[in-house]
DRENDO-1510 file (C-alpha; in Angstrom, 1 decimal, always signed):
<recs>
REC; n; res; u; v; w
REC; 1; MET; +0.0; +0.0; +0.0 .
REC; 2; PRO; +2.9; +2.5; -0.3 .
REC; 3; GLU; +1.4; +3.7; -3.5 .
REC; 4; LEU; -1.5; +5.2; -1.6 .
REC; 5; ALA; +0.9; +7.4; +0.3 .
REC; 6; TRP; +1.3; +9.7; -2.7 .
REC; 7; MET; -1.7; +8.8; -4.8 .
REC; 8; LEU; -4.4; +9.9; -2.4 .
REC; 9; PRO; -3.0; +13.4; -2.0 .
REC; 10; CYS; -2.7; +13.7; -5.8 .
REC; 11; ILE; -6.2; +12.6; -6.3 .
REC; 12; ALA; -7.3; +15.0; -3.6 .
REC; 13; VAL; -5.6; +17.9; -5.4 .
REC; 14; LEU; -7.3; +17.0; -8.7 .
REC; 15; THR; -10.6; +16.7; -7.0 .
REC; 16; THR; -10.3; +20.1; -5.5 .
REC; 17; LEU; -9.4; +21.7; -8.8 .
REC; 18; LEU; -12.3; +20.0; -10.5 .
REC; 19; ALA; -14.7; +21.0; -7.7 .
REC; 20; PHE; -13.7; +24.7; -8.0 .
REC; 21; ALA; -14.0; +24.5; -11.8 .
REC; 22; TRP; -17.6; +23.2; -11.4 .
REC; 23; LEU; -18.4; +25.9; -8.9 .
REC; 24; ALA; -17.0; +28.6; -11.3 .
REC; 25; LEU; -19.0; +27.2; -14.2 .
REC; 26; ALA; -22.1; +27.4; -12.1 .
REC; 27; MET; -21.9; +31.2; -12.5 .
REC; 28; ASP; -23.4; +32.8; -15.7 .
REC; 29; ALA; -20.4; +34.9; -16.5 .
REC; 30; HIS; -17.9; +32.1; -16.3 .
REC; 31; TRP; -20.3; +29.7; -18.1 .
REC; 32; ARG; -20.5; +32.1; -21.1 .
REC; 33; GLN; -16.8; +32.7; -20.9 .
REC; 34; VAL; -16.1; +29.0; -21.3 .
REC; 35; HIS; -19.0; +27.8; -23.4 .
REC; 36; GLY; -19.5; +30.9; -25.6 .
REC; 37; GLY; -23.2; +31.8; -26.3 .
REC; 38; ALA; -24.7; +28.7; -24.6 .
REC; 39; VAL; -27.3; +29.3; -22.0 .
REC; 40; LEU; -26.7; +28.0; -18.5 .
REC; 41; THR; -29.9; +26.2; -17.6 .
REC; 42; PRO; -31.1; +26.0; -14.0 .
REC; 43; GLY; -30.8; +22.2; -13.9 .
REC; 44; VAL; -27.1; +22.4; -15.0 .
REC; 45; ARG; -26.4; +25.2; -12.5 .
REC; 46; VAL; -27.8; +23.1; -9.6 .
REC; 47; THR; -25.9; +20.0; -10.9 .
REC; 48; LEU; -22.6; +22.0; -11.0 .
REC; 49; ARG; -23.1; +23.4; -7.5 .
REC; 50; VAL; -23.9; +20.0; -6.1 .
REC; 51; LEU; -20.9; +18.4; -7.9 .
REC; 52; GLY; -18.6; +21.2; -6.7 .
REC; 53; GLY; -19.7; +20.8; -3.1 .
REC; 54; ALA; -19.4; +17.0; -3.3 .
REC; 55; GLY; -16.0; +17.4; -4.8 .
REC; 56; LEU; -14.8; +19.6; -2.0 .
REC; 57; ILE; -16.1; +17.1; +0.6 .
REC; 58; ALA; -14.5; +14.2; -1.3 .
REC; 59; SER; -11.1; +16.0; -1.4 .
REC; 60; ALA; -11.3; +16.6; +2.4 .
REC; 61; VAL; -12.1; +12.9; +2.9 .
REC; 62; LEU; -9.2; +11.9; +0.8 .
REC; 63; CYS; -6.9; +14.1; +2.8 .
REC; 64; PHE; -8.2; +12.6; +6.0 .
REC; 65; ILE; -7.6; +9.0; +4.7 .
REC; 66; ALA; -4.1; +9.9; +3.5 .
REC; 67; ASP; -2.9; +11.5; +6.8 .
REC; 68; ARG; -3.6; +12.1; +10.4 .
REC; 69; PRO; -6.3; +14.7; +11.1 .
REC; 70; SER; -4.1; +17.6; +12.1 .
REC; 71; MET; -2.0; +17.3; +8.9 .
REC; 72; ALA; -5.0; +16.5; +6.8 .
REC; 73; VAL; -6.8; +19.8; +7.7 .
REC; 74; LEU; -3.6; +21.8; +6.9 .
REC; 75; VAL; -3.1; +20.0; +3.6 .
REC; 76; TRP; -6.8; +20.4; +2.6 .
REC; 77; LEU; -6.8; +24.1; +3.4 .
REC; 78; MET; -3.6; +24.6; +1.4 .
REC; 79; GLN; -5.2; +22.8; -1.5 .
REC; 80; LEU; -8.2; +25.1; -1.3 .
REC; 81; ALA; -5.9; +28.1; -1.2 .
REC; 82; GLY; -4.0; +26.9; -4.2 .
REC; 83; ALA; -6.8; +25.7; -6.4 .
REC; 84; VAL; -8.8; +28.9; -6.4 .
REC; 85; PRO; -6.1; +31.0; -8.0 .
REC; 86; LEU; -5.4; +28.3; -10.6 .
REC; 87; VAL; -9.0; +28.2; -11.6 .
REC; 88; GLY; -9.1; +32.0; -11.7 .
REC; 89; LEU; -6.0; +32.1; -13.8 .
REC; 90; ALA; -7.5; +29.6; -16.2 .
REC; 91; LEU; -10.6; +31.7; -16.5 .
REC; 92; ALA; -8.5; +34.8; -17.2 .
REC; 93; TRP; -6.0; +33.4; -19.7 .
REC; 94; ARG; -7.4; +30.1; -21.1 .
REC; 95; PRO; -11.1; +29.8; -20.2 .
REC; 96; ARG; -11.6; +27.1; -22.8 .
REC; 97; LEU; -9.4; +24.8; -20.6 .
REC; 98; LEU; -12.3; +24.6; -18.2 .
REC; 99; ARG; -14.5; +23.1; -20.9 .
REC; 100; ALA; -13.0; +19.8; -19.9 .
REC; 101; ALA; -14.7; +20.1; -16.5 .
REC; 102; TRP; -18.2; +20.2; -18.2 .
REC; 103; PRO; -18.0; +19.6; -22.0 .
REC; 104; TRP; -21.7; +19.6; -22.5 .
REC; 105; SER; -22.5; +23.2; -23.3 .
REC; 106; GLY; -26.2; +22.6; -24.1 .
REC; 107; ARG; -26.2; +24.0; -27.6 .
</recs>
């Protein structure tokens, strides 16, 4: 099981990034920025918000599985602090990269 020692934190980081991408796409401005003229339907908005919240919870659980609680909280908070600017930079410079988080634009 030594592989889990580095795999779980890596999966937690990816889950955090994906969760924040979903939460960003749940906003009209970011949705239009990523998907062009496609309209964000209320059902998709709710789905993205639920997935974003579930992704953040999943990343926290992965951190707690990977390490002791005091370290897991620290690592998770650092992931949160690092993922937000990365998603923001992607929206600023290459918004189409976030299309991978939700490729179905609804057109």
